[in-house]
KOLLUMBA-337641 format. One record per residue (C-alpha): residue in three letters; y negated, x, z. Coordinates in steps of 0.1 Angstrom, whole numbers, m for minus. Layout:
+------+-------+-------+-------+
: code :    c2 :    c1 :    c3 :
+------+-------+-------+-------+
:  ALA :     Y :     X :     Z :
...
+------+-------+-------+-------+
end
This chain:
+------+-------+-------+-------+
: code :    c2 :    c1 :    c3 :
+------+-------+-------+-------+
:  UNK :    64 :   128 :   m83 :
:  UNK :    47 :    97 :   m63 :
:  UNK :    60 :    73 :   m90 :
:  UNK :    95 :    92 :   m90 :
:  UNK :    94 :    85 :   m50 :
:  UNK :    82 :    50 :   m55 :
:  UNK :   111 :    45 :   m80 :
:  UNK :   137 :    61 :   m55 :
:  UNK :   126 :    41 :   m25 :
:  UNK :   128 :     5 :   m46 :
:  UNK :   165 :    14 :   m51 :
:  UNK :   169 :     8 :   m10 :
:  UNK :   143 :   m14 :    m2 :
:  UNK :   117 :   m40 :   m16 :
:  UNK :    88 :   m24 :   m33 :
:  UNK :    53 :   m30 :   m18 :
:  UNK :    44 :   m61 :   m41 :
:  UNK :    75 :   m79 :   m36 :
:  UNK :    72 :   m75 :     2 :
:  UNK :    38 :   m89 :    m1 :
:  UNK :    49 :  m121 :   m18 :
:  UNK :    78 :  m128 :     7 :
:  UNK :    54 :  m124 :    35 :
:  UNK :    27 :  m144 :    17 :
:  UNK :    52 :  m173 :    13 :
:  UNK :    61 :  m171 :    47 :
:  UNK :    26 :  m171 :    59 :
:  UNK :    19 :  m203 :    38 :
:  UNK :    47 :  m223 :    49 :
:  UNK :    35 :  m216 :    87 :
:  UNK :     1 :  m230 :    77 :
:  UNK :   m14 :  m197 :    82 :
:  UNK :   m42 :  m187 :    60 :
:  UNK :   m39 :  m162 :    33 :
:  UNK :   m53 :  m156 :    m4 :
:  UNK :   m33 :  m176 :   m28 :
:  UNK :   m11 :  m159 :   m48 :
:  UNK :   m15 :  m158 :   m87 :
:  UNK :    14 :  m135 :   m95 :
:  UNK :    37 :  m105 :   m89 :
:  UNK :    32 :   m74 :  m115 :
:  UNK :    63 :   m57 :  m121 :
:  UNK :    65 :   m21 :  m140 :
:  UNK :   101 :   m18 :  m149 :
:  UNK :   121 :    15 :  m152 :
:  UNK :   157 :    18 :  m166 :
:  UNK :   162 :   m18 :  m161 :
:  UNK :   150 :   m20 :  m126 :
:  UNK :   115 :   m22 :  m107 :
:  UNK :    96 :    11 :  m107 :
:  UNK :    64 :    m4 :   m92 :
:  UNK :    53 :   m36 :   m80 :
:  UNK :    16 :   m53 :   m74 :
:  UNK :     6 :   m88 :   m59 :
:  UNK :   m24 :  m103 :   m76 :
:  UNK :   m40 :  m127 :   m55 :
:  UNK :   m72 :  m151 :   m58 :
:  UNK :  m105 :  m141 :   m39 :
:  UNK :  m114 :  m166 :   m12 :
:  UNK :  m149 :  m177 :   m15 :
:  UNK :  m173 :  m165 :     8 :
:  UNK :  m148 :  m145 :    28 :
:  UNK :  m158 :  m113 :    43 :
:  UNK :  m135 :   m84 :    60 :
:  UNK :  m140 :   m89 :    97 :
:  UNK :  m157 :   m56 :   105 :
:  UNK :  m182 :   m62 :    80 :
:  UNK :  m186 :   m98 :    91 :
:  UNK :  m195 :   m87 :   128 :
:  UNK :  m219 :   m60 :   118 :
:  UNK :  m234 :   m86 :    94 :
:  UNK :  m238 :  m116 :   114 :
:  UNK :  m227 :  m109 :   151 :
:  UNK :  m246 :   m77 :   160 :
:  UNK :  m274 :   m79 :   186 :
:  UNK :  m300 :   m93 :   183 :
:  UNK :  m273 :  m127 :   183 :
:  UNK :  m262 :  m132 :   216 :
:  UNK :  m230 :  m131 :   235 :
:  UNK :  m225 :  m167 :   232 :
:  UNK :  m220 :  m163 :   196 :
:  UNK :  m197 :  m137 :   201 :
:  UNK :  m175 :  m152 :   227 :
:  UNK :  m171 :  m183 :   205 :
:  UNK :  m162 :  m163 :   177 :
:  UNK :  m134 :  m142 :   196 :
:  UNK :  m121 :  m175 :   210 :
:  UNK :  m117 :  m188 :   177 :
:  UNK :   m98 :  m156 :   166 :
:  UNK :   m76 :  m152 :   196 :
:  UNK :   m62 :  m185 :   187 :
:  UNK :   m58 :  m176 :   152 :
:  UNK :   m40 :  m142 :   164 :
:  UNK :   m20 :  m164 :   190 :
:  UNK :    m7 :  m187 :   159 :
:  UNK :     3 :  m156 :   137 :
:  UNK :    24 :  m141 :   164 :
:  UNK :    37 :  m173 :   177 :
:  UNK :    47 :  m180 :   144 :
:  UNK :    70 :  m152 :   136 :
:  UNK :    45 :  m130 :   119 :
:  UNK :    41 :   m94 :   131 :
:  UNK :    17 :   m75 :   113 :
:  UNK :    19 :   m39 :   115 :
:  UNK :   m14 :   m29 :   106 :
:  UNK :   m39 :   m55 :   119 :
:  UNK :   m71 :   m38 :   115 :
:  UNK :  m104 :   m56 :   111 :
:  UNK :  m107 :   m47 :    75 :
:  UNK :   m74 :   m65 :    70 :
:  UNK :   m87 :   m98 :    82 :
:  UNK :  m111 :  m122 :    65 :
:  UNK :  m134 :  m142 :    80 :
:  UNK :  m146 :  m175 :    65 :
:  UNK :  m174 :  m197 :    77 :
:  UNK :  m165 :  m234 :    78 :
:  UNK :  m178 :  m265 :    94 :
:  UNK :  m199 :  m244 :   117 :
:  UNK :  m167 :  m226 :   128 :
:  UNK :  m146 :  m196 :   117 :
:  UNK :  m113 :  m194 :    99 :
:  UNK :   m93 :  m163 :    97 :
:  UNK :   m70 :  m151 :    67 :
:  UNK :   m47 :  m121 :    68 :
:  UNK :   m45 :   m93 :    38 :
:  UNK :   m24 :   m64 :    31 :
:  UNK :     8 :   m83 :    36 :
:  UNK :    29 :   m51 :    27 :
:  UNK :    29 :   m43 :    65 :
:  UNK :    40 :   m81 :    77 :
:  UNK :    73 :   m83 :    93 :
:  UNK :    88 :  m119 :    94 :
:  UNK :   107 :  m127 :   125 :
:  UNK :   124 :  m161 :   140 :
:  UNK :    98 :  m184 :   147 :
:  UNK :   112 :  m187 :   185 :
:  UNK :   116 :  m152 :   188 :
:  UNK :    97 :  m138 :   221 :
:  UNK :    67 :  m117 :   214 :
:  UNK :    76 :   m84 :   227 :
:  UNK :    50 :   m62 :   249 :
:  UNK :    53 :   m35 :   220 :
:  UNK :    41 :   m63 :   194 :
:  UNK :    13 :   m71 :   217 :
:  UNK :     2 :   m34 :   220 :
:  UNK :     5 :   m26 :   181 :
:  UNK :   m16 :   m56 :   173 :
:  UNK :   m43 :   m53 :   201 :
:  UNK :   m47 :   m15 :   196 :
:  UNK :   m52 :   m17 :   159 :
:  UNK :   m79 :   m43 :   165 :
:  UNK :   m97 :   m28 :   197 :
:  UNK :   m99 :     8 :   174 :
:  UNK :  m112 :   m10 :   146 :
:  UNK :  m139 :   m34 :   160 :
:  UNK :  m175 :   m22 :   159 :
:  UNK :  m188 :    m3 :   190 :
:  UNK :  m215 :   m28 :   197 :
:  UNK :  m186 :   m53 :   212 :
:  UNK :  m187 :   m47 :   252 :
:  UNK :  m158 :   m42 :   272 :
:  UNK :  m166 :   m74 :   288 :
:  UNK :  m160 :   m93 :   256 :
:  UNK :  m127 :   m74 :   245 :
:  UNK :  m113 :   m82 :   280 :
:  UNK :  m125 :  m119 :   275 :
:  UNK :  m106 :  m121 :   243 :
:  UNK :   m71 :  m111 :   261 :
:  UNK :   m79 :  m138 :   286 :
:  UNK :   m83 :  m162 :   258 :
:  UNK :   m47 :  m157 :   249 :
:  UNK :   m23 :  m177 :   270 :
:  UNK :     6 :  m157 :   262 :
:  UNK :    m7 :  m127 :   276 :
:  UNK :    m9 :  m142 :   309 :
:  UNK :    26 :  m129 :   320 :
:  UNK :    16 :   m95 :   311 :
:  UNK :     1 :   m70 :   339 :
:  UNK :   m34 :   m69 :   327 :
:  UNK :   m44 :   m38 :   341 :
:  UNK :   m16 :   m19 :   325 :
:  UNK :   m19 :   m36 :   295 :
:  UNK :   m55 :   m27 :   292 :
:  UNK :   m46 :    10 :   298 :
:  UNK :   m19 :    13 :   272 :
:  UNK :   m42 :    m5 :   245 :
:  UNK :   m68 :    22 :   255 :
:  UNK :   m46 :    50 :   253 :
:  UNK :   m30 :    42 :   218 :
:  UNK :   m68 :    34 :   208 :
:  UNK :   m79 :    68 :   216 :
:  UNK :   m52 :    85 :   196 :
:  UNK :   m66 :    64 :   165 :
:  UNK :  m101 :    69 :   171 :
:  UNK :  m126 :    42 :   163 :
:  UNK :  m124 :    34 :   125 :
:  UNK :  m141 :     5 :   108 :
:  UNK :  m159 :    m3 :    77 :
:  UNK :  m196 :   m11 :    76 :
:  UNK :  m218 :   m20 :    42 :
:  UNK :  m227 :    18 :    42 :
:  UNK :  m191 :    28 :    39 :
:  UNK :  m165 :    40 :    66 :
:  UNK :  m174 :    46 :   103 :
:  UNK :  m153 :    70 :   121 :
:  UNK :  m161 :    79 :   157 :
:  UNK :  m141 :    92 :   187 :
:  UNK :  m128 :    64 :   209 :
:  UNK :  m145 :    66 :   245 :
+------+-------+-------+-------+
end
């Protein structure tokens, strides 16, 4: 039944692999890092695409953000280390949204961290959930809420509220939003999602308090 449903959905919309390919090409044109695409695998049926998958090359040394935070930035590492990391990622997130990229599942497990030249680079994966809009399009409040709530609920618990608020302050485009209302709404959405992230020992699921 799952295969039949996928086939029928493909008659009216692109399959996940095809959507991911278009998203990857858009990110590349905007100089936003994502794994290099090796090819698109298509399973045909009756002359049409039944399923499709995107094949990408691993980025050497890349680690999912939730695992990276737990391995490299948890105490006893200092807040200064985490602040530098947050500032670097805030700029990467800003470029993503300003560049017209709306990732609808922007959890930390869908963000890769690469250490380079004493700093960090960030690559985005699971591109089936990416929507492309005009680069000049304004960033709606709903887009910020979606991105920030996904991140907030998937960042390990040891990252303090002070550090999370400083992350918001590092994004100039948020200056025009009411900070208090934004934080309240992000918190409300995060509580509904729960706190979920991946450690080296497996998934961690906690109530968001």
